[in-house]
N, C-alpha and C positions, 0 to 999 in steps of 0.2 A: 503495499501500500504506501503510496506517495501522497503526502500532504504539503499544502504551502498555507502559510500565516502570514496574511496581511494585515497588521495591528501597527498603528502608531504608538500605543501605549506599551513601555516595556514590561510590566508587571502582566499585562492582559496576554502579551504575547509568549512570556516565561511560563507562565500557567498553562496556556495551551500546549505548549509545546511539550511539557511535563506529561500533561494528559496523552498526548498522540503519539510520543515517542515508542512507548511499549507496542504501538500499532502498525509501525511503519517508518520510512525515512520522511523525516521534516524539514523543510525549507521556510525561512523567514525573512520578509521584506518590510518595510514600514511605511512604503506609501504607494499609490495607484499606479504611476509609472512605472515603479520597479515591479510592479504584480504583473503588468503585461510583459514587462521584457521577461520575466521569470516563465511567464504562460508560454510565451512563444518561444524561448529557449527550450523549455522541456519537450516541446512540438518538435523541433528542430533536431533535438538529440531522439527522437522516436521514444521518450520516456516521459509522456504526458501525467499530469497531477490527475488523481483519481479524486482527492477532495479538496477544496480552496475554502477556508475559512477567511472571509471576507468582511472586513471592519466597513462601517458607513461612513462615519465622520472622521476623515483625515484632511491634511492639507494638501495643497495643489489639485488634486483630482477625488471627489468623493467616491466609495463604495458603487453605487447605484451607476455612474459613468464607467468604472472599471468594468462591471460585469456586464454593460451593454457592448463595450468592446470585446471582450472575451465572447459573447455570444456570437457577434459580428465575425468573428475570426472562426469561429465554429461553423459557422454557415458556410464560410468561404472556402471550409476544408471539406463541405458537404458529408459534415458528422452526421449520422441519425440522431435525431434528440435523446435516444436511449442512451446513446455513446457520450455526451456532452458529461462534462465534468460537473460534479455534484459541487455546489456552493453553498453553502451555510453562512448568512449574513449574519454578522454581529453587531449590535447597537446598543447603546444607552437610550436609544429614542424608542419607546413604545407606543408610537402615533399609528393610528388606522392607516394615514395616508403612506407611510413609510414602509410599513408590512406590503400593504397594498402593490406599492411601486414594486418592491423587492419581487414578489411571486410573479404579478402579472404583466411586467414590462421587463424585469430582466431572468424570468423563470429559475428564481432564486430555490434551492432543493429544501431549505428551512431557514430559519428567522431566530436566532436566539439573543434574548435582552440581558444586557450586562447589569450586573456582574455575574461572570459566566463560572458555573461551578462544572464540578467533575460530573456529577450524576446528569446533569442535563446534555452535556457533549456526548457522553457515553449513550445517554437514552435517544438523542436524534440520529446518531450514526445507526443505532440498532433498527431505528425506524425505517431510515434509506436502505438499509440491507448492506452498509458499509463493513458493520460487525455482525457477527452471528447473534442471533436472538438470545436472550437470556436462557441459562439452564442448557444449550445446544453444544 
């Protein structure tokens, strides 16, 4: 399993990395342009990410814009929707507008409200089939 964490908050990124490290390889970037570069680089190497944890509120480029660019790139690659990277949006914003934008415009896989907790990350990954169901 290959993960990308896109998070400008060091403490949040460290927690996510600690949770994800036992499940696979974890890369980490702090901003949107770096996320797009990492996403494109992974595809160029033939080793795309399985899951991206994408913060919404970041300097330079917000997570919604990053997700839009990622989905455009996947369309350009002619990927069927089933093969698109799973994107779990993370945000302190718990507004209906932000959640709606993430799911409907960006086709996010999940949305976690900060503060992030290990149990919520694991539960979302199980729901998405990234990790095996409990007890399996």
